C-alpha positions in Angstrom: -103.5 2.5 -60.3 -106.2 1.1 -62.6 -105.5 4.0 -65.0 -101.9 3.0 -65.5 -101.6 -0.7 -64.7 -104.0 -3.4 -66.1 -106.0 -4.4 -63.0 -109.1 -6.6 -62.9 -111.1 -4.4 -60.6 -113.8 -7.0 -60.2 -111.4 -9.0 -58.1 -110.9 -6.2 -55.5 -113.0 -4.5 -52.9 -112.0 -0.9 -52.6 -112.1 0.8 -49.2 -111.4 4.5 -48.6 -111.6 6.7 -45.5 -112.2 10.4 -44.8 -108.9 12.2 -45.2 -107.7 13.9 -42.0 -105.0 15.8 -43.9 -101.3 15.6 -44.1 -98.3 17.6 -42.7 -95.4 18.9 -44.7 -92.5 16.5 -44.6 -90.4 18.4 -42.0 -93.5 18.9 -39.7 -94.3 15.2 -40.0 -90.8 14.1 -39.1 -90.8 16.5 -36.1 -94.1 15.0 -34.9 -92.9 11.5 -35.5 -89.9 12.1 -33.2 -92.0 13.9 -30.6 -94.7 11.2 -30.5 -92.3 8.3 -30.6 -93.5 6.7 -33.8 -96.2 6.5 -36.5 -98.6 4.5 -34.4 -98.9 7.2 -31.8 -99.2 9.9 -34.4 -102.0 8.0 -36.2 -103.8 7.5 -32.9 -103.6 11.2 -32.1 -105.0 12.1 -35.6 -107.9 9.7 -35.1 -108.7 11.1 -31.7 -109.1 14.6 -33.2 -111.2 13.4 -36.1 -114.2 14.4 -34.1 -113.4 18.1 -34.6 -112.2 17.7 -38.2 -108.5 17.1 -37.5 -105.7 18.2 -35.3 -103.6 21.3 -36.0 -105.2 21.9 -39.4 -103.4 25.2 -39.7 -100.2 23.2 -39.9 -101.3 20.9 -42.7 -99.8 21.0 -46.2 -101.1 23.9 -48.2 -102.9 21.5 -50.5 -105.0 20.4 -47.5 -106.1 24.0 -46.9 -107.8 24.2 -50.3 -109.2 20.6 -50.5 -112.9 20.4 -51.3 -113.2 16.7 -50.8 -112.1 15.6 -47.3 -114.7 12.8 -47.5 -113.0 11.1 -50.5 -115.9 8.6 -51.2 -114.3 7.0 -54.2 -114.4 3.5 -53.1 -117.1 0.8 -52.7 -116.9 1.2 -48.9 -116.0 4.5 -47.2 -115.1 4.9 -43.5 -116.6 8.1 -42.4 -114.6 9.4 -39.5 -114.9 13.2 -39.6 -117.0 14.3 -36.6 -117.0 10.8 -35.1 -115.7 9.6 -31.7 -113.6 7.0 -33.5 -112.8 5.0 -30.3 -116.5 4.3 -30.1 -118.0 4.8 -33.5 -117.1 4.9 -37.2 -119.7 5.3 -39.9 -119.4 2.8 -42.7 -120.9 4.0 -46.0 -121.5 1.4 -48.7 -121.9 2.6 -52.3 -124.1 -0.4 -53.3 -126.6 -2.4 -51.4 -125.5 -5.6 -53.2 -122.0 -5.2 -51.8 -123.5 -4.8 -48.3 -125.5 -8.0 -48.7 -122.6 -10.0 -50.2 -120.3 -9.1 -47.3 -123.1 -9.5 -44.8 -122.2 -6.1 -43.4 -125.4 -5.9 -41.3 -124.1 -8.9 -39.3 -120.5 -7.6 -39.1 -121.3 -4.0 -38.2 -124.3 -4.2 -36.0 -126.8 -1.4 -35.9 -127.5 1.2 -38.6 -126.3 4.7 -37.9 -128.7 7.1 -36.2 -129.7 10.2 -38.2 -127.9 12.4 -35.6 -124.6 10.6 -36.2 -124.9 11.1 -40.0 -125.9 14.8 -39.4 -122.7 15.3 -37.3 -120.6 13.8 -40.0 -122.3 15.9 -42.7 -122.0 19.1 -40.6 -118.3 18.5 -39.9 -117.5 18.0 -43.5 -119.5 21.0 -44.6 -117.5 23.1 -42.0 -114.2 21.9 -43.4 -115.2 22.5 -47.0 -116.5 26.0 -46.2 -113.3 26.9 -44.4 -111.2 25.5 -47.2 -113.2 27.5 -49.8 -112.0 30.7 -48.1 -108.4 29.6 -48.2 -107.2 29.6 -51.8 -106.3 33.3 -52.1 -104.4 33.1 -48.7 -102.5 30.0 -49.8 -101.8 31.5 -53.3 -100.5 34.7 -51.7 -98.2 32.7 -49.5 -96.8 30.9 -52.5 -96.2 34.0 -54.6 -92.6 33.3 -55.1 -93.3 29.8 -56.4 -96.3 30.5 -58.7 -96.2 32.2 -62.1 -96.6 35.9 -61.8 -99.4 35.9 -64.3 -101.9 33.0 -64.2 -103.6 34.3 -67.4 -100.3 33.8 -69.2 -100.1 30.3 -68.0 -103.7 29.6 -69.1 -102.8 31.0 -72.6 -99.7 28.7 -72.6 -101.9 25.7 -71.8 -104.3 26.7 -74.6 -101.3 26.9 -77.1 -100.1 23.5 -75.8 -103.3 22.0 -77.3 -106.5 20.4 -76.0 -105.1 16.9 -75.6 -103.1 17.6 -72.4 -101.5 14.2 -72.3 -99.2 15.5 -69.6 -102.2 16.0 -67.3 -103.6 12.6 -68.2 -100.4 10.9 -67.0 -100.0 13.0 -63.9 -101.3 11.4 -60.6 -102.2 14.8 -59.1 -104.1 15.8 -62.2 -105.9 12.5 -62.2 -107.2 13.3 -58.7 -107.9 17.0 -59.3 -107.3 18.3 -62.8 -107.9 22.0 -63.4 -111.5 22.7 -64.7 -112.2 24.1 -68.1 -115.0 26.5 -69.0 -114.6 25.5 -72.6 -112.3 23.0 -74.4 -108.7 24.0 -73.8 -109.6 27.1 -71.7 -108.9 26.7 -68.0 -110.7 28.5 -65.2 -108.3 30.7 -63.2 -109.5 29.4 -59.8 -109.2 25.8 -60.8 -105.8 26.4 -62.3 -104.6 28.1 -59.1 -105.9 25.3 -56.9 -104.1 22.8 -59.2 -100.8 24.7 -58.9 -101.2 24.8 -55.1 -101.4 21.0 -55.2 -98.0 20.9 -56.8 -96.2 23.6 -54.9 -97.6 22.4 -51.6 
């Protein structure tokens, strides 16, 4: 939002949480009806955070290639992957000054044990490792939606020019724009991942 709308960020405290993934719209609707509402669906997702999410094979294709389920873009991050969230959520603070200003030590109680942090780290690493093996499978499943020749698309983007204002104004690109190995030249893997984000 700050990229597109003038916001005085100093007036806000940003909080993010580990991403448990999302379902395609039709799957989400089916689960909402089956569970009897969003609150029960959210509760189920939180309960399965301990093992890295529920039904991950049913997530949107974009989730299958995500390399950042821990997000960590905010001043405070709620680390829930690998955690028994009914009893424990790890709160990660980007800056000690924020922790002191908010008196988080008083609010949150004890510091996390090394084992809890290790479980969170291991669960994240497992998710990222699994997702790093997924792009080719996902891309194969989207063959009818993707360009037949990614190299031709890369060439087209090069001809388009290095400015890429369209990508600058795109919310998906703002989060995960395709990587370049040199100005204006996009890496095949990065471009494929970016296209999966759209088609998914």
